[in-house]
C-alpha positions as a Markdown table, in Angstrom:
| # | Residue | x | y | z |
|---|---|---|---|---|
| 1 | Met | 47.2 | -20.1 | 6.5 |
| 2 | Pro | 46.0 | -22.1 | 3.5 |
| 3 | Gln | 43.4 | -20.4 | 1.3 |
| 4 | Glu | 40.8 | -23.2 | 1.9 |
| 5 | Lys | 40.9 | -22.8 | 5.6 |
| 6 | Ile | 40.0 | -19.1 | 5.7 |
| 7 | Lys | 37.3 | -19.2 | 3.1 |
| 8 | Val | 34.4 | -21.7 | 3.5 |
| 9 | Arg | 30.8 | -22.0 | 2.3 |
| 10 | Pro | 28.3 | -20.8 | 4.8 |
| 11 | Trp | 26.5 | -23.5 | 6.8 |
| 12 | Cys | 23.4 | -23.9 | 9.0 |
| 13 | Pro | 24.2 | -23.6 | 12.7 |
| 14 | Phe | 21.5 | -26.1 | 13.6 |
| 15 | Cys | 22.2 | -29.0 | 11.2 |
| 16 | Gly | 25.6 | -28.2 | 9.8 |
| 17 | Gln | 24.5 | -28.5 | 6.1 |
| 18 | Lys | 25.8 | -26.0 | 3.5 |
| 19 | Val | 23.1 | -23.4 | 2.7 |
| 20 | Gly | 22.5 | -21.6 | -0.6 |
| 21 | Arg | 22.8 | -17.9 | -1.4 |
| 22 | Ala | 19.9 | -15.9 | 0.1 |
| 23 | Thr | 17.6 | -14.4 | -2.5 |
| 24 | Asn | 14.7 | -11.9 | -2.6 |
| 25 | Ala | 11.4 | -13.3 | -1.3 |
| 26 | Pro | 8.6 | -13.4 | -3.9 |
| 27 | Val | 6.6 | -11.0 | -1.7 |
| 28 | Arg | 8.4 | -7.6 | -1.4 |
| 29 | Lys | 8.4 | -5.6 | 1.8 |
| 30 | Met | 9.4 | -2.2 | 3.2 |
| 31 | Asn | 12.3 | -3.7 | 5.1 |
| 32 | Glu | 13.8 | -6.2 | 2.7 |
| 33 | Phe | 16.6 | -8.7 | 3.3 |
| 34 | Pro | 17.5 | -11.6 | 1.0 |
| 35 | Val | 16.2 | -14.8 | 2.6 |
| 36 | Gly | 16.6 | -18.5 | 2.3 |
| 37 | Arg | 15.6 | -21.9 | 3.7 |
| 38 | Cys | 17.7 | -24.8 | 5.0 |
| 39 | Gln | 16.6 | -28.4 | 4.4 |
| 40 | Cys | 16.3 | -28.8 | 8.2 |
| 41 | Gly | 13.5 | -26.2 | 8.3 |
| 42 | Ala | 15.5 | -23.2 | 9.5 |
| 43 | Val | 15.1 | -19.9 | 7.6 |
| 44 | Tyr | 17.8 | -17.2 | 7.3 |
| 45 | Ser | 18.3 | -13.7 | 6.1 |
| 46 | Cys | 21.4 | -11.9 | 4.9 |
| 47 | Asp | 22.5 | -8.5 | 6.2 |
| 48 | Ala | 25.4 | -7.7 | 3.9 |
| 49 | Thr | 26.6 | -4.7 | 6.0 |
| 50 | Gly | 26.2 | -6.1 | 9.5 |
| 51 | His | 24.7 | -2.8 | 10.6 |
| 52 | Asn | 21.0 | -3.8 | 10.5 |
| 53 | Ile | 20.9 | -6.9 | 12.7 |
| 54 | Gly | 17.9 | -5.8 | 14.6 |
| 55 | Ala | 15.8 | -5.4 | 11.5 |
| 56 | Ala | 17.1 | -8.6 | 10.1 |
| 57 | Ile | 16.2 | -10.5 | 13.2 |
| 58 | Val | 12.6 | -9.2 | 13.0 |
| 59 | Glu | 12.3 | -10.0 | 9.3 |
| 60 | Thr | 13.7 | -13.5 | 9.7 |
| 61 | Leu | 11.3 | -14.4 | 12.5 |
| 62 | Val | 8.3 | -13.0 | 10.5 |
| 63 | Tyr | 9.5 | -15.0 | 7.4 |
| 64 | Ala | 9.7 | -18.1 | 9.5 |
| 65 | Cys | 6.1 | -17.6 | 10.6 |
| 66 | Asp | 4.9 | -17.4 | 6.9 |
| 67 | Asp | 4.8 | -13.6 | 7.0 |
| 68 | Asn | 2.4 | -13.6 | 9.9 |
| 69 | Ala | 3.7 | -10.7 | 12.0 |
| 70 | Asp | 1.0 | -10.9 | 14.7 |
| 71 | Phe | 1.8 | -14.6 | 15.3 |
| 72 | Ala | 5.6 | -13.9 | 15.4 |
| 73 | Trp | 5.2 | -11.3 | 18.2 |
| 74 | Glu | 3.5 | -13.9 | 20.3 |
| 75 | Leu | 6.5 | -16.3 | 20.2 |
| 76 | Met | 9.2 | -16.4 | 22.9 |
| 77 | Pro | 12.8 | -17.1 | 22.2 |
| 78 | Glu | 14.1 | -20.6 | 23.3 |
| 79 | Asp | 10.5 | -21.6 | 24.2 |
| 80 | Asp | 9.2 | -21.4 | 20.6 |
| 81 | Tyr | 12.2 | -20.9 | 18.4 |
| 82 | Leu | 16.0 | -21.0 | 18.3 |
| 83 | Thr | 18.3 | -18.5 | 16.7 |
| 84 | Gly | 21.8 | -18.6 | 15.3 |
| 85 | Arg | 24.1 | -16.4 | 13.3 |
| 86 | Ile | 27.1 | -16.8 | 10.9 |
| 87 | Glu | 29.4 | -13.8 | 10.9 |
| 88 | Asn | 32.1 | -12.6 | 8.5 |
| 89 | Tyr | 29.9 | -13.5 | 5.5 |
| 90 | Asp | 30.8 | -12.1 | 2.1 |
| 91 | Glu | 27.6 | -11.9 | 0.1 |
| 92 | Ala | 29.4 | -11.2 | -3.2 |
| 93 | Asn | 31.2 | -14.5 | -3.2 |
| 94 | His | 28.8 | -16.4 | -0.9 |
| 95 | Gln | 31.5 | -17.5 | 1.6 |
| 96 | Val | 32.6 | -17.0 | 5.2 |
| 97 | Val | 36.0 | -15.3 | 5.5 |
| 98 | Ala | 37.8 | -15.9 | 8.7 |
| 99 | Thr | 40.2 | -13.0 | 8.1 |
| 100 | Lys | 37.3 | -10.6 | 7.8 |
| 101 | Asn | 39.0 | -9.1 | 4.7 |
| 102 | Ile | 39.3 | -9.9 | 1.0 |
| 103 | Asp | 42.0 | -8.1 | -0.9 |
| 104 | Gly | 41.6 | -5.0 | 1.4 |
| 105 | Arg | 37.8 | -5.1 | 1.3 |
| 106 | Ala | 36.2 | -5.5 | 4.7 |
| 107 | Val | 33.8 | -8.4 | 5.2 |
| 108 | Arg | 31.1 | -7.7 | 7.8 |
| 109 | Gly | 28.0 | -9.6 | 6.5 |
| 110 | Val | 25.9 | -11.7 | 8.8 |
| 111 | Leu | 23.5 | -14.6 | 8.2 |
| 112 | Tyr | 20.8 | -14.7 | 10.8 |
| 113 | Phe | 19.0 | -18.0 | 11.3 |
| 114 | Val | 15.7 | -18.8 | 13.0 |
| 115 | Arg | 14.2 | -22.3 | 13.4 |
| 116 | Leu | 10.8 | -22.7 | 14.9 |
| 117 | His | 10.1 | -25.6 | 17.3 |
| 118 | Ala | 7.8 | -28.3 | 15.9 |
| 119 | Asp | 4.7 | -27.0 | 17.8 |
| 120 | Ala | 5.1 | -23.4 | 16.7 |
| 121 | His | 5.9 | -24.4 | 13.1 |
| 122 | Glu | 2.7 | -26.5 | 13.0 |
| 123 | Ile | 0.6 | -23.7 | 14.3 |
| 124 | Ser | 2.0 | -21.3 | 11.8 |
| 125 | Arg | 1.3 | -23.8 | 9.0 |
| 126 | Arg | -2.3 | -24.3 | 10.1 |
| 127 | Ile | -2.9 | -20.5 | 10.3 |
| 128 | Lys | -1.5 | -20.0 | 6.8 |
| 129 | Glu | -3.6 | -22.8 | 5.4 |
| 130 | Lys | -6.7 | -21.4 | 7.1 |
| 131 | Lys | -6.0 | -17.9 | 5.7 |
| 132 | Asp | -5.4 | -19.3 | 2.2 |
| 133 | Gln | -8.7 | -21.2 | 2.4 |
| 134 | Ile | -10.6 | -18.1 | 3.5 |
| 135 | Leu | -9.0 | -16.0 | 0.8 |
| 136 | Glu | -9.8 | -18.6 | -1.9 |
| 137 | Asn | -13.5 | -18.6 | -0.9 |
| 138 | Ser | -13.9 | -14.8 | -0.3 |
| 139 | Val | -11.6 | -13.2 | -2.9 |
| 140 | Pro | -12.4 | -14.6 | -6.4 |
| 141 | Ser | -9.7 | -12.4 | -7.9 |
| 142 | Leu | -7.0 | -14.6 | -6.3 |
| 143 | Arg | -7.8 | -17.4 | -8.7 |
| 144 | Ser | -7.0 | -15.2 | -11.6 |
| 145 | Glu | -3.7 | -14.1 | -10.1 |
| 146 | Glu | -2.4 | -17.6 | -10.7 |
| 147 | Cys | -2.9 | -16.9 | -14.4 |
| 148 | Val | -0.9 | -13.6 | -14.5 |
| 149 | Val | 0.8 | -13.3 | -17.8 |
| 150 | Val | 4.6 | -13.0 | -17.4 |
| 151 | Glu | 6.0 | -10.3 | -19.6 |
| 152 | Pro | 8.0 | -11.9 | -22.5 |
| 153 | Ala | 11.8 | -11.7 | -22.1 |
| 154 | Pro | 13.3 | -8.9 | -24.2 |
| 155 | Asp | 15.2 | -10.0 | -27.3 |
| 156 | Ala | 18.9 | -10.3 | -26.3 |
| 157 | Arg | 19.9 | -9.1 | -29.8 |
| 158 | Arg | 17.8 | -5.9 | -29.6 |
| 159 | Ile | 19.3 | -2.5 | -29.7 |
| 160 | Arg | 18.8 | -1.0 | -26.2 |
| 161 | Arg | 17.2 | 2.4 | -26.0 |
| 162 | Lys | 18.4 | 4.9 | -23.4 |
| 163 | Ala | 15.7 | 6.7 | -21.4 |
| 164 | Asp | 15.7 | 10.4 | -21.1 |
| 165 | Lys | 13.1 | 13.0 | -19.8 |
| 166 | Ser | 11.8 | 13.9 | -23.2 |
| 167 | Leu | 11.3 | 10.3 | -24.4 |
| 168 | Val | 9.6 | 9.2 | -21.2 |
| 169 | Lys | 7.3 | 12.2 | -21.2 |
| 170 | Gln | 6.3 | 11.6 | -24.8 |
| 171 | Leu | 5.4 | 7.9 | -24.0 |
| 172 | Val | 3.5 | 8.9 | -20.9 |
| 173 | Asp | 1.6 | 11.6 | -22.7 |
| 174 | Arg | 0.6 | 9.1 | -25.4 |
| 175 | Asp | -0.4 | 6.5 | -22.8 |
| 176 | Asp | 2.0 | 4.1 | -24.5 |
| 177 | Ile | 2.2 | 1.4 | -21.9 |
| 178 | Asp | 3.9 | -1.1 | -24.3 |
| 179 | Gly | 6.6 | 1.4 | -25.1 |
| 180 | Leu | 7.2 | 2.3 | -21.5 |
| 181 | Val | 7.4 | -1.4 | -20.5 |
| 182 | Ala | 10.0 | -2.1 | -23.2 |
| 183 | Leu | 11.9 | 1.0 | -22.1 |
| 184 | Cys | 12.0 | -0.2 | -18.5 |
| 185 | Phe | 13.7 | -3.4 | -19.5 |
| 186 | Asp | 16.1 | -1.4 | -21.7 |
| 187 | Asp | 17.0 | 1.3 | -19.1 |
| 188 | Lys | 16.5 | 0.9 | -15.4 |
| 189 | Lys | 16.2 | 4.6 | -14.8 |
| 190 | Thr | 12.9 | 4.8 | -16.7 |
| 191 | Leu | 10.8 | 4.4 | -13.5 |
| 192 | Arg | 12.8 | 7.1 | -11.8 |
| 193 | Leu | 12.1 | 9.5 | -14.7 |
| 194 | Met | 8.4 | 8.6 | -14.6 |
| 195 | Gln | 8.4 | 9.4 | -10.9 |
| 196 | Arg | 9.7 | 12.9 | -11.7 |
| 197 | Leu | 6.6 | 13.6 | -13.8 |
| 198 | Leu | 4.5 | 13.4 | -10.7 |
| 199 | Tyr | 5.7 | 16.9 | -9.8 |
| 200 | Asn | 2.9 | 18.5 | -11.7 |
| 201 | Pro | 0.7 | 21.3 | -10.4 |
| 202 | Val | -2.3 | 19.9 | -12.2 |
| 203 | Glu | -4.0 | 17.4 | -9.9 |
| 204 | Ala | -5.8 | 15.5 | -12.7 |
| 205 | Glu | -2.5 | 15.0 | -14.4 |
| 206 | Arg | -0.9 | 13.6 | -11.3 |
| 207 | Trp | -3.7 | 11.0 | -11.0 |
| 208 | Arg | -3.3 | 10.1 | -14.7 |
| 209 | Ile | 0.5 | 9.7 | -14.4 |
| 210 | Ala | 0.0 | 7.5 | -11.3 |
| 211 | Trp | -2.4 | 5.3 | -13.3 |
| 212 | Val | 0.2 | 5.0 | -16.1 |
| 213 | Ile | 3.0 | 4.1 | -13.6 |
| 214 | Gly | 0.7 | 1.5 | -12.0 |
| 215 | Arg | 0.0 | -0.3 | -15.3 |
| 216 | Val | 3.6 | -0.2 | -16.3 |
| 217 | Thr | 4.9 | -1.6 | -13.0 |
| 218 | Ala | 2.1 | -4.3 | -13.0 |
| 219 | Arg | 3.7 | -5.7 | -16.2 |
| 220 | Thr | 7.4 | -5.2 | -15.5 |
| 221 | Ser | 7.1 | -6.7 | -12.0 |
| 222 | Thr | 6.1 | -10.1 | -13.5 |
| 223 | Arg | 9.7 | -10.4 | -14.7 |
| 224 | Glu | 11.6 | -7.9 | -12.7 |
| 225 | Pro | 9.9 | -7.0 | -9.4 |
| 226 | Gly | 13.2 | -5.5 | -7.9 |
| 227 | Pro | 13.1 | -2.1 | -9.7 |
| 228 | Val | 9.4 | -1.7 | -8.8 |
| 229 | Ser | 10.2 | -2.5 | -5.1 |
| 230 | Glu | 12.9 | 0.2 | -5.2 |
| 231 | Leu | 10.4 | 2.6 | -6.7 |
| 232 | Leu | 8.0 | 2.0 | -3.8 |
| 233 | His | 10.8 | 2.6 | -1.3 |
| 234 | Arg | 11.6 | 5.9 | -3.0 |
| 235 | Leu | 7.9 | 6.9 | -3.0 |
| 236 | Phe | 7.5 | 6.1 | 0.7 |
| 237 | Glu | 10.7 | 8.0 | 1.5 |
| 238 | Ala | 9.5 | 11.0 | -0.5 |
| 239 | Cys | 6.2 | 10.9 | 1.4 |
| 240 | Ser | 8.0 | 11.0 | 4.7 |
| 241 | Asp | 10.1 | 14.0 | 3.8 |
| 242 | Ser | 8.6 | 16.9 | 5.7 |
| 243 | Ala | 10.5 | 19.4 | 3.5 |
| 244 | Ala | 8.8 | 18.3 | 0.3 |
| 245 | Thr | 5.3 | 18.1 | -1.0 |
| 246 | Pro | 4.4 | 14.4 | -1.9 |
| 247 | Trp | 2.6 | 15.2 | -5.1 |
| 248 | Gly | 1.3 | 12.1 | -6.7 |
| 249 | Met | 3.4 | 9.8 | -4.4 |
| 250 | Val | 0.6 | 8.2 | -2.3 |
| 251 | Glu | -1.6 | 7.9 | -5.4 |
| 252 | Thr | 1.1 | 6.0 | -7.2 |
| 253 | Ile | 1.7 | 3.7 | -4.3 |
| 254 | Gly | -2.0 | 2.9 | -4.3 |
| 255 | Tyr | -2.0 | 1.9 | -8.0 |
| 256 | Val | 1.3 | 0.0 | -7.8 |
| 257 | Val | 0.2 | -2.1 | -4.9 |
| 258 | Ala | -3.5 | -2.5 | -6.0 |
| 259 | Leu | -2.5 | -3.9 | -9.4 |
| 260 | Arg | 0.0 | -6.4 | -8.0 |
| 261 | Pro | -1.0 | -7.1 | -4.4 |
| 262 | Asp | 0.4 | -10.6 | -4.7 |
| 263 | Ile | 3.9 | -9.1 | -4.8 |
| 264 | Phe | 3.6 | -5.8 | -3.0 |
| 265 | Gly | 0.7 | -6.3 | -0.6 |
| 266 | Ala | 3.0 | -6.1 | 2.4 |
| 267 | Phe | 3.4 | -2.4 | 1.7 |
| 268 | Thr | -0.3 | -1.8 | 2.5 |
| 269 | Arg | 0.0 | -1.3 | 6.2 |
| 270 | His | 2.5 | 1.5 | 5.8 |
| 271 | Leu | -0.1 | 3.7 | 4.2 |
| 272 | Leu | -1.6 | 4.1 | 7.7 |
| 273 | Asn | 1.3 | 6.4 | 8.5 |
| 274 | Tyr | -0.1 | 9.1 | 6.2 |
| 275 | Leu | -3.6 | 9.3 | 7.6 |
| 276 | Gly | -2.7 | 11.9 | 10.2 |
| 277 | Asp | -1.4 | 14.5 | 7.7 |
| 278 | Pro | -4.1 | 16.6 | 6.0 |
| 279 | Ser | -2.1 | 16.7 | 2.8 |
| 280 | Thr | -2.0 | 12.9 | 2.4 |
| 281 | Cys | -5.1 | 11.7 | 4.3 |
| 282 | Asn | -7.4 | 11.7 | 1.3 |
| 283 | Gln | -4.9 | 10.0 | -0.9 |
| 284 | Ala | -4.1 | 7.3 | 1.7 |
| 285 | Leu | -7.7 | 6.4 | 2.2 |
| 286 | Trp | -8.2 | 6.3 | -1.6 |
| 287 | Ala | -5.1 | 4.0 | -2.0 |
| 288 | Met | -6.4 | 1.7 | 0.7 |
| 289 | Ala | -9.8 | 1.5 | -1.0 |
| 290 | Glu | -8.2 | 0.6 | -4.3 |
| 291 | Ile | -6.2 | -2.2 | -2.7 |
| 292 | Ala | -9.4 | -3.3 | -0.9 |
| 293 | Gly | -11.1 | -3.6 | -4.3 |
| 294 | Arg | -8.8 | -6.5 | -5.1 |
| 295 | Arg | -7.5 | -7.8 | -1.8 |
| 296 | Pro | -9.8 | -6.8 | 1.1 |
| 297 | Asp | -7.8 | -9.1 | 3.4 |
| 298 | Leu | -4.8 | -6.8 | 3.2 |
| 299 | Ile | -6.8 | -4.0 | 4.7 |
| 300 | Arg | -8.4 | -6.3 | 7.3 |
| 301 | Asn | -4.9 | -7.3 | 8.4 |
| 302 | Thr | -4.3 | -3.7 | 9.5 |
| 303 | Pro | -6.0 | -2.0 | 12.5 |
| 304 | Phe | -8.6 | -0.5 | 10.1 |
| 305 | Tyr | -11.1 | -0.1 | 13.0 |
| 306 | Asn | -9.0 | 2.9 | 14.1 |
| 307 | Leu | -10.3 | 4.7 | 11.0 |
| 308 | Phe | -14.0 | 4.7 | 12.0 |
| 309 | His | -13.8 | 8.2 | 13.5 |
| 310 | Phe | -13.1 | 9.6 | 10.0 |
| 311 | Leu | -16.8 | 8.9 | 9.2 |
| 312 | Gln | -17.5 | 12.1 | 11.2 |
| 313 | His | -14.8 | 14.1 | 9.6 |
| 314 | Pro | -15.8 | 17.6 | 8.7 |
| 315 | Glu | -14.5 | 17.2 | 5.1 |
| 316 | Ala | -16.8 | 15.2 | 2.7 |
| 317 | Gln | -13.7 | 14.2 | 0.8 |
| 318 | Val | -12.4 | 12.2 | 3.8 |
| 319 | Arg | -15.9 | 10.8 | 4.7 |
| 320 | Gly | -16.5 | 9.6 | 1.2 |
| 321 | Gln | -13.1 | 7.9 | 0.7 |
| 322 | Leu | -13.5 | 6.0 | 4.0 |
| 323 | Val | -17.0 | 4.9 | 3.0 |
| 324 | Arg | -15.7 | 3.5 | -0.2 |
| 325 | Leu | -13.0 | 1.6 | 1.7 |
| 326 | Leu | -15.4 | 0.2 | 4.3 |
| 327 | Gly | -17.8 | -0.9 | 1.6 |
| 328 | Arg | -15.1 | -2.8 | -0.3 |
| 329 | Ile | -14.0 | -4.7 | 2.8 |
| 330 | Lys | -17.7 | -5.3 | 3.8 |
| 331 | Ala | -17.1 | -3.8 | 7.2 |
| 332 | Thr | -20.2 | -5.0 | 9.1 |
| 333 | Glu | -18.5 | -3.4 | 12.2 |
| 334 | Ala | -19.4 | 0.0 | 10.8 |
| 335 | Gly | -22.8 | -0.9 | 9.3 |
| 336 | Ile | -24.9 | 1.4 | 11.6 |
| 337 | Gln | -22.5 | 4.4 | 11.0 |
| 338 | Leu | -22.7 | 3.9 | 7.3 |
| 339 | Met | -26.4 | 3.8 | 7.3 |
| 340 | Gln | -26.4 | 7.2 | 9.0 |
| 341 | Leu | -24.5 | 8.6 | 6.1 |
| 342 | Cys | -27.0 | 7.5 | 3.5 |
| 343 | Asn | -28.6 | 11.0 | 3.6 |
| 344 | Asp | -25.3 | 12.9 | 3.4 |
| 345 | Gln | -25.6 | 14.7 | 0.0 |
| 346 | Ala | -22.1 | 16.3 | 0.2 |
| 347 | Glu | -20.0 | 15.7 | -2.9 |
| 348 | Phe | -16.5 | 14.3 | -3.1 |
| 349 | Thr | -14.1 | 13.2 | -5.9 |
| 350 | Tyr | -12.2 | 9.9 | -6.3 |
| 351 | Cys | -10.1 | 8.5 | -9.0 |
| 352 | Arg | -11.0 | 5.5 | -11.2 |
| 353 | Glu | -8.5 | 4.3 | -13.7 |
| 354 | Gly | -6.7 | 7.6 | -13.8 |
| 355 | Gln | -9.8 | 9.8 | -14.2 |
| 356 | Leu | -11.3 | 11.9 | -11.4 |
| 357 | Met | -15.0 | 11.1 | -10.8 |
| 358 | Thr | -17.5 | 13.0 | -8.6 |
| 359 | Thr | -20.2 | 11.4 | -6.5 |
| 360 | Thr | -22.0 | 12.0 | -3.1 |
| 361 | Val | -21.3 | 10.5 | 0.3 |
| 362 | Ala | -24.9 | 9.3 | 0.4 |
| 363 | Glu | -24.7 | 7.4 | -2.9 |
| 364 | Thr | -21.4 | 5.8 | -1.9 |
| 365 | Ala | -22.8 | 4.9 | 1.6 |
| 366 | Thr | -25.8 | 3.3 | 0.0 |
| 367 | Glu | -23.6 | 1.1 | -2.2 |
| 368 | Ala | -21.5 | 0.2 | 0.8 |
| 369 | Val | -24.5 | -0.8 | 2.9 |
| 370 | Arg | -25.7 | -3.0 | 0.0 |
| 371 | Ala | -22.3 | -4.6 | -0.3 |
| 372 | Ile | -22.3 | -5.3 | 3.4 |
| 373 | His | -25.9 | -6.6 | 3.8 |
| 374 | Gly | -26.5 | -7.9 | 0.3 |
| 375 | Glu | -28.9 | -6.8 | -2.4 |
| 376 | Asn | -31.9 | -7.8 | -0.2 |
| 377 | His | -31.2 | -4.9 | 2.2 |
| 378 | His | -34.0 | -2.3 | 2.3 |
| 379 | Glu | -33.1 | 1.4 | 2.9 |
């Protein structure tokens, strides 16, 4: 069979137009697939292995709904959207191979397509516009995100440095963020070596290292978000390993997401998985509070009301962290419960910019009540 008949450019099953190569979405997620859009309005994702079709279907539908998962679950196939798929896709060469084989290499990739009906697409668009308007009015920090300074491209003629444990530790100990950012661009394993430094028996050191990693990733992600996304995946995987102690992992996730919620905000809801474990509950609540300080909407998009019972937790550490969180999202739903804690003089610690601070539940609750009801509220 002639070569041109067994290898063709992939096409949209709805309109027949050729489609471009799927790329990583600007907003990174836990389950990531390269995505793309056709001119007819269909969206598609690429599963290069052909073994993760279920996850690809879900991610494509959510992507079609402007990343509104709650709305996506309400839609019905055929009634609200159509699906299609192109099999035997070779991601490396961006082509469909009828023979399912290229020079002895198996081709099993799948492009999965979703096209919303006009009514569903319009509803999704209006929901997104309304959310964007609410965010613009309620979260002033969003305006500054548009002015994020993109890290300058490294000089192509530079002599690349190789990262090793000793060099990375020296830079971290000196708090040399500029040096670490440059090293990340020179050697991709820099972030992995920084992650290893979290295995430190001194709690204060773990918090400081997490703060360093957060600042480094905030800068490198402006140009190369991929390695940072991979770091987050490794951190979540380490936290889920029952045979290992997740020292510093949740703390680092908190700083990485909080400093760049525009890219990594979708990882926020996965922190809820660590609230049931006593070894990570405190850190998970702290991480969510840090994210809430910049993007309270990301917390409100989770079932945060399930956390209210922690306000009666026997440990002041847990009560205090949740009070900080609720104050930052201005949770009027918990206003009465927070007022009851304004006399709780138990102390707890939290981290601010890599330094552990000590305060009382009462002081934090008072600040939270003021944030919720305004400065005119009287105790």
